[in-house]
HTML snippet that shows the backbone in 3Dmol.js (N, CA, C, O; Angstrom):
<script src="https://3Dmol.org/build/3Dmol-min.js"></script>
<div id="view" style="width:600px;height:400px;position:relative"></div>
<script>
const pdb = `
ATOM      1  N   MET A   1     -82.712 135.355  -4.441  1.00  0.00           N
ATOM      2  CA  MET A   1     -81.205 134.832  -5.038  1.00  0.00           C
ATOM      3  C   MET A   1     -81.626 134.614  -6.493  1.00  0.00           C
ATOM      4  O   MET A   1     -82.848 134.753  -6.542  1.00  0.00           O
ATOM      5  N   ALA A   2     -81.041 134.286  -7.888  1.00  0.00           N
ATOM      6  CA  ALA A   2     -81.218 132.682  -8.185  1.00  0.00           C
ATOM      7  C   ALA A   2     -80.446 131.791  -8.585  1.00  0.00           C
ATOM      8  O   ALA A   2     -79.307 132.025  -8.988  1.00  0.00           O
ATOM      9  N   THR A   3     -81.041 130.497  -8.516  1.00  0.00           N
ATOM     10  CA  THR A   3     -80.429 129.495  -8.210  1.00  0.00           C
ATOM     11  C   THR A   3     -79.956 129.189  -9.929  1.00  0.00           C
ATOM     12  O   THR A   3     -80.530 129.484 -10.978  1.00  0.00           O
ATOM     13  N   LEU A   4     -78.569 128.419  -9.636  1.00  0.00           N
ATOM     14  CA  LEU A   4     -77.821 128.086 -11.083  1.00  0.00           C
ATOM     15  C   LEU A   4     -78.369 126.758 -11.031  1.00  0.00           C
ATOM     16  O   LEU A   4     -78.780 126.064 -10.100  1.00  0.00           O
ATOM     17  N   GLU A   5     -78.230 126.519 -12.740  1.00  0.00           N
ATOM     18  CA  GLU A   5     -78.518 125.062 -13.685  1.00  0.00           C
ATOM     19  C   GLU A   5     -77.553 124.581 -12.436  1.00  0.00           C
ATOM     20  O   GLU A   5     -77.006 125.315 -11.613  1.00  0.00           O
ATOM     21  N   SER A   6     -77.504 123.312 -12.515  1.00  0.00           N
ATOM     22  CA  SER A   6     -76.445 121.996 -12.646  1.00  0.00           C
ATOM     23  C   SER A   6     -75.929 122.244 -14.086  1.00  0.00           C
ATOM     24  O   SER A   6     -76.571 122.841 -14.950  1.00  0.00           O
ATOM     25  N   LEU A   7     -74.042 121.436 -14.321  1.00  0.00           N
ATOM     26  CA  LEU A   7     -73.346 121.577 -15.547  1.00  0.00           C
ATOM     27  C   LEU A   7     -73.916 120.215 -15.353  1.00  0.00           C
ATOM     28  O   LEU A   7     -74.719 120.699 -14.555  1.00  0.00           O
ATOM     29  N   GLY A   8     -74.350 118.483 -15.355  1.00  0.00           N
ATOM     30  CA  GLY A   8     -73.699 118.209 -14.643  1.00  0.00           C
ATOM     31  C   GLY A   8     -72.939 116.917 -15.399  1.00  0.00           C
ATOM     32  O   GLY A   8     -73.197 116.059 -16.244  1.00  0.00           O
ATOM     33  N   ILE A   9     -72.112 117.237 -14.755  1.00  0.00           N
ATOM     34  CA  ILE A   9     -70.849 116.632 -14.236  1.00  0.00           C
ATOM     35  C   ILE A   9     -70.860 116.223 -13.151  1.00  0.00           C
ATOM     36  O   ILE A   9     -70.546 117.035 -12.280  1.00  0.00           O
ATOM     37  N   LYS A  10     -71.167 115.012 -12.781  1.00  0.00           N
ATOM     38  CA  LYS A  10     -70.379 113.219 -12.388  1.00  0.00           C
ATOM     39  C   LYS A  10     -69.909 113.623 -11.553  1.00  0.00           C
ATOM     40  O   LYS A  10     -70.264 114.074 -10.464  1.00  0.00           O
ATOM     41  N   ARG A  11     -68.478 113.374 -12.375  1.00  0.00           N
ATOM     42  CA  ARG A  11     -67.475 113.139 -10.945  1.00  0.00           C
ATOM     43  C   ARG A  11     -66.115 113.133 -11.732  1.00  0.00           C
ATOM     44  O   ARG A  11     -66.135 112.358 -12.688  1.00  0.00           O
ATOM     45  N   ILE A  12     -64.675 113.969 -11.509  1.00  0.00           N
ATOM     46  CA  ILE A  12     -63.732 114.418 -11.866  1.00  0.00           C
ATOM     47  C   ILE A  12     -62.722 113.646 -12.557  1.00  0.00           C
ATOM     48  O   ILE A  12     -61.656 113.908 -11.999  1.00  0.00           O
ATOM     49  N   GLU A  13     -62.520 112.762 -13.568  1.00  0.00           N
ATOM     50  CA  GLU A  13     -61.788 112.463 -13.615  1.00  0.00           C
ATOM     51  C   GLU A  13     -59.347 111.967 -13.648  1.00  0.00           C
ATOM     52  O   GLU A  13     -58.466 111.108 -13.704  1.00  0.00           O
ATOM     53  N   GLY A  14     -59.732 113.540 -13.547  1.00  0.00           N
ATOM     54  CA  GLY A  14     -58.420 113.497 -13.460  1.00  0.00           C
ATOM     55  C   GLY A  14     -58.366 115.439 -13.890  1.00  0.00           C
ATOM     56  O   GLY A  14     -58.927 116.171 -14.706  1.00  0.00           O
ATOM     57  N   ILE A  15     -57.042 115.652 -12.458  1.00  0.00           N
ATOM     58  CA  ILE A  15     -56.416 116.980 -12.878  1.00  0.00           C
ATOM     59  C   ILE A  15     -55.517 118.094 -13.276  1.00  0.00           C
ATOM     60  O   ILE A  15     -55.005 118.662 -12.312  1.00  0.00           O
ATOM     61  N   HIS A  16     -55.207 118.534 -14.395  1.00  0.00           N
ATOM     62  CA  HIS A  16     -53.668 119.379 -14.536  1.00  0.00           C
ATOM     63  C   HIS A  16     -53.349 120.322 -14.032  1.00  0.00           C
ATOM     64  O   HIS A  16     -54.194 121.196 -13.841  1.00  0.00           O
ATOM     65  N   TYR A  17     -51.899 120.524 -13.588  1.00  0.00           N
ATOM     66  CA  TYR A  17     -51.724 121.477 -13.302  1.00  0.00           C
ATOM     67  C   TYR A  17     -50.909 122.417 -13.242  1.00  0.00           C
ATOM     68  O   TYR A  17     -50.860 122.555 -12.019  1.00  0.00           O
ATOM     69  N   TYR A  18     -50.326 123.064 -13.595  1.00  0.00           N
ATOM     70  CA  TYR A  18     -49.103 123.344 -14.457  1.00  0.00           C
ATOM     71  C   TYR A  18     -49.063 124.359 -12.947  1.00  0.00           C
ATOM     72  O   TYR A  18     -49.890 125.073 -12.382  1.00  0.00           O
ATOM     73  N   VAL A  19     -46.913 123.776 -12.554  1.00  0.00           N
ATOM     74  CA  VAL A  19     -46.383 124.334 -11.801  1.00  0.00           C
ATOM     75  C   VAL A  19     -45.046 124.423 -11.622  1.00  0.00           C
ATOM     76  O   VAL A  19     -44.361 123.612 -12.246  1.00  0.00           O
ATOM     77  N   TYR A  20     -44.538 125.163 -10.964  1.00  0.00           N
ATOM     78  CA  TYR A  20     -42.798 126.515 -10.379  1.00  0.00           C
ATOM     79  C   TYR A  20     -42.263 124.579 -10.278  1.00  0.00           C
ATOM     80  O   TYR A  20     -41.673 124.159 -11.273  1.00  0.00           O
ATOM     81  N   ASP A  21     -42.443 123.832  -9.407  1.00  0.00           N
ATOM     82  CA  ASP A  21     -41.565 123.303  -9.263  1.00  0.00           C
ATOM     83  C   ASP A  21     -41.815 121.520 -10.122  1.00  0.00           C
ATOM     84  O   ASP A  21     -40.980 122.014 -10.879  1.00  0.00           O
ATOM     85  N   LEU A  22     -42.007 120.621 -10.470  1.00  0.00           N
ATOM     86  CA  LEU A  22     -42.278 119.215 -10.728  1.00  0.00           C
ATOM     87  C   LEU A  22     -41.433 118.115  -9.529  1.00  0.00           C
ATOM     88  O   LEU A  22     -41.691 116.933  -9.755  1.00  0.00           O
ATOM     89  N   ASP A  23     -40.592 118.324  -8.456  1.00  0.00           N
ATOM     90  CA  ASP A  23     -39.949 117.289  -7.722  1.00  0.00           C
ATOM     91  C   ASP A  23     -40.245 118.039  -6.446  1.00  0.00           C
ATOM     92  O   ASP A  23     -40.005 117.413  -5.414  1.00  0.00           O
ATOM     93  N   ARG A  24     -40.800 119.463  -6.304  1.00  0.00           N
ATOM     94  CA  ARG A  24     -41.940 119.810  -4.712  1.00  0.00           C
ATOM     95  C   ARG A  24     -42.467 119.043  -5.368  1.00  0.00           C
ATOM     96  O   ARG A  24     -41.828 117.991  -5.362  1.00  0.00           O
ATOM     97  N   SER A  25     -43.750 118.974  -6.246  1.00  0.00           N
ATOM     98  CA  SER A  25     -44.931 118.266  -6.401  1.00  0.00           C
ATOM     99  C   SER A  25     -44.998 116.192  -6.281  1.00  0.00           C
ATOM    100  O   SER A  25     -45.955 115.501  -5.934  1.00  0.00           O
ATOM    101  N   ARG A  26     -43.626 115.753  -6.710  1.00  0.00           N
ATOM    102  CA  ARG A  26     -43.316 115.101  -7.126  1.00  0.00           C
ATOM    103  C   ARG A  26     -43.479 114.489  -5.244  1.00  0.00           C
ATOM    104  O   ARG A  26     -43.952 113.397  -4.929  1.00  0.00           O
ATOM    105  N   ARG A  27     -42.981 115.474  -4.325  1.00  0.00           N
ATOM    106  CA  ARG A  27     -42.430 114.903  -2.839  1.00  0.00           C
ATOM    107  C   ARG A  27     -43.873 115.148  -1.838  1.00  0.00           C
ATOM    108  O   ARG A  27     -44.149 114.858  -0.674  1.00  0.00           O
ATOM    109  N   PHE A  28     -44.665 115.896  -3.054  1.00  0.00           N
ATOM    110  CA  PHE A  28     -46.462 116.179  -2.060  1.00  0.00           C
ATOM    111  C   PHE A  28     -47.640 115.416  -1.547  1.00  0.00           C
ATOM    112  O   PHE A  28     -48.393 115.203  -0.597  1.00  0.00           O
ATOM    113  N   TYR A  29     -47.076 114.936  -3.713  1.00  0.00           N
ATOM    114  CA  TYR A  29     -47.940 113.644  -3.895  1.00  0.00           C
ATOM    115  C   TYR A  29     -47.981 112.358  -3.735  1.00  0.00           C
ATOM    116  O   TYR A  29     -48.950 111.617  -3.901  1.00  0.00           O
ATOM    117  N   CYS A  30     -46.514 111.990  -3.283  1.00  0.00           N
ATOM    118  CA  CYS A  30     -45.770 110.070  -3.645  1.00  0.00           C
ATOM    119  C   CYS A  30     -45.460 109.765  -2.244  1.00  0.00           C
ATOM    120  O   CYS A  30     -45.435 108.622  -1.789  1.00  0.00           O
ATOM    121  N   ASP A  31     -45.102 111.385  -1.242  1.00  0.00           N
ATOM    122  CA  ASP A  31     -44.700 111.540  -0.426  1.00  0.00           C
ATOM    123  C   ASP A  31     -46.008 111.455   1.284  1.00  0.00           C
ATOM    124  O   ASP A  31     -46.096 110.514   2.072  1.00  0.00           O
ATOM    125  N   LEU A  32     -46.556 112.383   1.306  1.00  0.00           N
ATOM    126  CA  LEU A  32     -47.510 113.078   1.974  1.00  0.00           C
ATOM    127  C   LEU A  32     -48.910 112.370   1.035  1.00  0.00           C
ATOM    128  O   LEU A  32     -49.662 111.674   1.717  1.00  0.00           O
ATOM    129  N   MET A  33     -49.095 112.448   0.263  1.00  0.00           N
ATOM    130  CA  MET A  33     -50.132 112.057  -0.410  1.00  0.00           C
ATOM    131  C   MET A  33     -50.919 111.150  -0.596  1.00  0.00           C
ATOM    132  O   MET A  33     -52.148 111.194  -0.641  1.00  0.00           O
ATOM    133  N   ASP A  34     -49.500 109.400  -0.830  1.00  0.00           N
ATOM    134  CA  ASP A  34     -49.836 108.715  -0.823  1.00  0.00           C
ATOM    135  C   ASP A  34     -50.262 107.983  -2.708  1.00  0.00           C
ATOM    136  O   ASP A  34     -50.647 106.915  -3.184  1.00  0.00           O
ATOM    137  N   PHE A  35     -50.031 108.820  -3.010  1.00  0.00           N
ATOM    138  CA  PHE A  35     -50.162 108.436  -4.824  1.00  0.00           C
ATOM    139  C   PHE A  35     -48.529 107.896  -5.335  1.00  0.00           C
ATOM    140  O   PHE A  35     -47.466 108.233  -4.814  1.00  0.00           O
ATOM    141  N   THR A  36     -48.719 106.996  -6.470  1.00  0.00           N
ATOM    142  CA  THR A  36     -47.873 106.727  -6.709  1.00  0.00           C
ATOM    143  C   THR A  36     -47.358 107.384  -8.331  1.00  0.00           C
ATOM    144  O   THR A  36     -48.231 107.491  -9.192  1.00  0.00           O
ATOM    145  N   GLU A  37     -46.012 107.769  -8.634  1.00  0.00           N
ATOM    146  CA  GLU A  37     -45.761 108.647  -9.817  1.00  0.00           C
ATOM    147  C   GLU A  37     -46.254 107.183 -11.525  1.00  0.00           C
ATOM    148  O   GLU A  37     -45.652 106.185 -11.918  1.00  0.00           O
ATOM    149  N   SER A  38     -47.181 107.662 -11.863  1.00  0.00           N
ATOM    150  CA  SER A  38     -47.119 106.584 -13.594  1.00  0.00           C
ATOM    151  C   SER A  38     -46.664 107.167 -14.399  1.00  0.00           C
ATOM    152  O   SER A  38     -45.814 106.560 -15.050  1.00  0.00           O
ATOM    153  N   TRP A  39     -46.829 107.986 -14.624  1.00  0.00           N
ATOM    154  CA  TRP A  39     -46.220 108.131 -15.835  1.00  0.00           C
ATOM    155  C   TRP A  39     -45.470 109.933 -15.535  1.00  0.00           C
ATOM    156  O   TRP A  39     -45.567 110.896 -14.774  1.00  0.00           O
ATOM    157  N   ARG A  40     -44.653 109.399 -16.877  1.00  0.00           N
ATOM    158  CA  ARG A  40     -43.674 111.227 -17.210  1.00  0.00           C
ATOM    159  C   ARG A  40     -43.640 111.453 -18.401  1.00  0.00           C
ATOM    160  O   ARG A  40     -43.753 110.360 -18.957  1.00  0.00           O
ATOM    161  N   SER A  41     -43.528 112.422 -19.304  1.00  0.00           N
ATOM    162  CA  SER A  41     -43.248 112.746 -20.368  1.00  0.00           C
ATOM    163  C   SER A  41     -41.565 112.407 -20.925  1.00  0.00           C
ATOM    164  O   SER A  41     -40.529 112.466 -20.263  1.00  0.00           O
ATOM    165  N   SER A  42     -41.813 111.933 -22.807  1.00  0.00           N
ATOM    166  CA  SER A  42     -40.502 111.396 -22.414  1.00  0.00           C
ATOM    167  C   SER A  42     -40.030 112.432 -23.278  1.00  0.00           C
ATOM    168  O   SER A  42     -40.904 113.204 -23.673  1.00  0.00           O
ATOM    169  N   PRO A  43     -38.434 112.713 -23.810  1.00  0.00           N
ATOM    170  CA  PRO A  43     -37.570 113.552 -23.817  1.00  0.00           C
ATOM    171  C   PRO A  43     -37.259 114.156 -24.976  1.00  0.00           C
ATOM    172  O   PRO A  43     -36.415 115.031 -25.166  1.00  0.00           O
ATOM    173  N   GLU A  44     -38.606 113.205 -26.391  1.00  0.00           N
ATOM    174  CA  GLU A  44     -38.497 113.499 -27.515  1.00  0.00           C
ATOM    175  C   GLU A  44     -39.505 114.696 -26.755  1.00  0.00           C
ATOM    176  O   GLU A  44     -39.055 115.836 -26.633  1.00  0.00           O
ATOM    177  N   LEU A  45     -41.117 114.305 -26.175  1.00  0.00           N
ATOM    178  CA  LEU A  45     -41.773 115.490 -25.838  1.00  0.00           C
ATOM    179  C   LEU A  45     -41.633 116.466 -25.875  1.00  0.00           C
ATOM    180  O   LEU A  45     -42.024 117.380 -26.600  1.00  0.00           O
ATOM    181  N   GLU A  46     -40.712 116.321 -24.625  1.00  0.00           N
ATOM    182  CA  GLU A  46     -40.259 117.446 -24.392  1.00  0.00           C
ATOM    183  C   GLU A  46     -39.198 118.620 -24.113  1.00  0.00           C
ATOM    184  O   GLU A  46     -39.070 119.611 -23.394  1.00  0.00           O
ATOM    185  N   LYS A  47     -38.215 117.600 -25.557  1.00  0.00           N
ATOM    186  CA  LYS A  47     -37.681 118.761 -26.699  1.00  0.00           C
ATOM    187  C   LYS A  47     -38.096 119.235 -27.889  1.00  0.00           C
ATOM    188  O   LYS A  47     -37.459 119.774 -28.794  1.00  0.00           O
ATOM    189  N   ALA A  48     -40.049 118.784 -27.711  1.00  0.00           N
ATOM    190  CA  ALA A  48     -41.227 119.211 -28.596  1.00  0.00           C
ATOM    191  C   ALA A  48     -41.600 120.049 -28.208  1.00  0.00           C
ATOM    192  O   ALA A  48     -41.783 120.879 -29.098  1.00  0.00           O
ATOM    193  N   GLY A  49     -42.060 120.637 -26.565  1.00  0.00           N
ATOM    194  CA  GLY A  49     -44.108 120.977 -26.197  1.00  0.00           C
ATOM    195  C   GLY A  49     -42.985 122.083 -25.287  1.00  0.00           C
ATOM    196  O   GLY A  49     -43.350 123.083 -24.669  1.00  0.00           O
ATOM    197  N   ARG A  50     -40.949 121.359 -25.470  1.00  0.00           N
ATOM    198  CA  ARG A  50     -41.296 122.309 -23.609  1.00  0.00           C
ATOM    199  C   ARG A  50     -41.515 122.545 -22.846  1.00  0.00           C
ATOM    200  O   ARG A  50     -41.568 123.622 -22.253  1.00  0.00           O
ATOM    201  N   GLN A  51     -41.674 121.777 -22.668  1.00  0.00           N
ATOM    202  CA  GLN A  51     -42.977 121.196 -21.337  1.00  0.00           C
ATOM    203  C   GLN A  51     -41.973 119.513 -20.626  1.00  0.00           C
ATOM    204  O   GLN A  51     -41.210 118.950 -21.411  1.00  0.00           O
ATOM    205  N   ARG A  52     -42.129 118.989 -19.283  1.00  0.00           N
ATOM    206  CA  ARG A  52     -41.900 118.445 -19.114  1.00  0.00           C
ATOM    207  C   ARG A  52     -42.614 118.525 -17.558  1.00  0.00           C
ATOM    208  O   ARG A  52     -42.447 119.270 -16.593  1.00  0.00           O
ATOM    209  N   SER A  53     -43.746 117.027 -17.921  1.00  0.00           N
ATOM    210  CA  SER A  53     -45.146 116.454 -17.181  1.00  0.00           C
ATOM    211  C   SER A  53     -44.825 115.496 -16.014  1.00  0.00           C
ATOM    212  O   SER A  53     -43.632 115.232 -15.866  1.00  0.00           O
ATOM    213  N   VAL A  54     -45.506 115.064 -15.358  1.00  0.00           N
ATOM    214  CA  VAL A  54     -45.783 113.463 -14.651  1.00  0.00           C
ATOM    215  C   VAL A  54     -46.524 113.722 -14.002  1.00  0.00           C
ATOM    216  O   VAL A  54     -46.664 114.787 -13.402  1.00  0.00           O
ATOM    217  N   ALA A  55     -47.324 112.565 -13.977  1.00  0.00           N
ATOM    218  CA  ALA A  55     -48.587 111.996 -13.749  1.00  0.00           C
ATOM    219  C   ALA A  55     -48.182 111.110 -12.774  1.00  0.00           C
ATOM    220  O   ALA A  55     -47.225 110.336 -12.809  1.00  0.00           O
ATOM    221  N   PHE A  56     -49.571 111.414 -11.275  1.00  0.00           N
ATOM    222  CA  PHE A  56     -50.027 110.694  -9.921  1.00  0.00           C
ATOM    223  C   PHE A  56     -51.381 110.213 -10.428  1.00  0.00           C
ATOM    224  O   PHE A  56     -52.331 110.668 -11.064  1.00  0.00           O
ATOM    225  N   THR A  57     -50.993 109.010  -9.809  1.00  0.00           N
ATOM    226  CA  THR A  57     -52.648 108.381  -8.974  1.00  0.00           C
ATOM    227  C   THR A  57     -52.327 107.308  -8.447  1.00  0.00           C
ATOM    228  O   THR A  57     -51.482 106.417  -8.369  1.00  0.00           O
ATOM    229  N   ALA A  58     -53.638 107.831  -7.986  1.00  0.00           N
ATOM    230  CA  ALA A  58     -55.005 106.225  -6.994  1.00  0.00           C
ATOM    231  C   ALA A  58     -55.532 106.191  -6.676  1.00  0.00           C
ATOM    232  O   ALA A  58     -56.031 107.230  -6.243  1.00  0.00           O
ATOM    233  N   GLY A  59     -55.923 105.388  -6.537  1.00  0.00           N
ATOM    234  CA  GLY A  59     -57.310 105.093  -6.895  1.00  0.00           C
ATOM    235  C   GLY A  59     -57.984 104.850  -8.252  1.00  0.00           C
ATOM    236  O   GLY A  59     -58.265 103.729  -8.676  1.00  0.00           O
ATOM    237  N   ASN A  60     -58.197 105.907  -8.838  1.00  0.00           N
ATOM    238  CA  ASN A  60     -59.066 106.174 -10.143  1.00  0.00           C
ATOM    239  C   ASN A  60     -59.046 107.447 -10.339  1.00  0.00           C
ATOM    240  O   ASN A  60     -59.604 108.024 -11.273  1.00  0.00           O
ATOM    241  N   ILE A  61     -57.937 108.312  -8.845  1.00  0.00           N
ATOM    242  CA  ILE A  61     -58.166 110.016 -10.095  1.00  0.00           C
ATOM    243  C   ILE A  61     -56.515 109.631 -10.423  1.00  0.00           C
ATOM    244  O   ILE A  61     -55.801 108.738  -9.967  1.00  0.00           O
ATOM    245  N   ASP A  62     -56.141 111.138 -11.810  1.00  0.00           N
ATOM    246  CA  ASP A  62     -54.995 111.078 -12.405  1.00  0.00           C
ATOM    247  C   ASP A  62     -54.710 112.356 -11.868  1.00  0.00           C
ATOM    248  O   ASP A  62     -55.614 113.191 -11.867  1.00  0.00           O
ATOM    249  N   ILE A  63     -53.330 112.707 -11.303  1.00  0.00           N
ATOM    250  CA  ILE A  63     -53.545 114.091 -11.624  1.00  0.00           C
ATOM    251  C   ILE A  63     -52.054 114.300 -12.562  1.00  0.00           C
ATOM    252  O   ILE A  63     -51.189 113.444 -12.749  1.00  0.00           O
ATOM    253  N   VAL A  64     -52.074 115.444 -12.968  1.00  0.00           N
ATOM    254  CA  VAL A  64     -50.728 115.571 -14.534  1.00  0.00           C
ATOM    255  C   VAL A  64     -50.479 116.742 -13.959  1.00  0.00           C
ATOM    256  O   VAL A  64     -51.331 117.563 -13.620  1.00  0.00           O
ATOM    257  N   CYS A  65     -49.222 116.843 -13.831  1.00  0.00           N
ATOM    258  CA  CYS A  65     -48.362 118.091 -13.634  1.00  0.00           C
ATOM    259  C   CYS A  65     -47.650 118.266 -13.752  1.00  0.00           C
ATOM    260  O   CYS A  65     -46.812 117.421 -13.437  1.00  0.00           O
ATOM    261  N   SER A  66     -47.104 119.844 -14.465  1.00  0.00           N
ATOM    262  CA  SER A  66     -46.543 119.902 -15.883  1.00  0.00           C
ATOM    263  C   SER A  66     -45.984 121.855 -15.567  1.00  0.00           C
ATOM    264  O   SER A  66     -45.422 122.488 -16.461  1.00  0.00           O
TER     265      SER A  66
END
`;
const viewer = $3Dmol.createViewer("view");
viewer.addModel(pdb, "pdb");
viewer.setStyle({}, {cartoon: {color: "spectrum"}});
viewer.zoomTo();
viewer.render();
</script>
């Protein structure tokens, strides 16, 4: 089998998930995984982009759920 060449990725700084239920994601990350909610989208952005987003942070890892 041929070996694959490395992409050179050293680390992941953040992940963006598109989810069906932001409240469920909030409970998972904050209550079970000990992340903190670090920011959320503004009403203006939600109206313009028709999307709600919330970011969760733990250490130097950020996860955004929209």
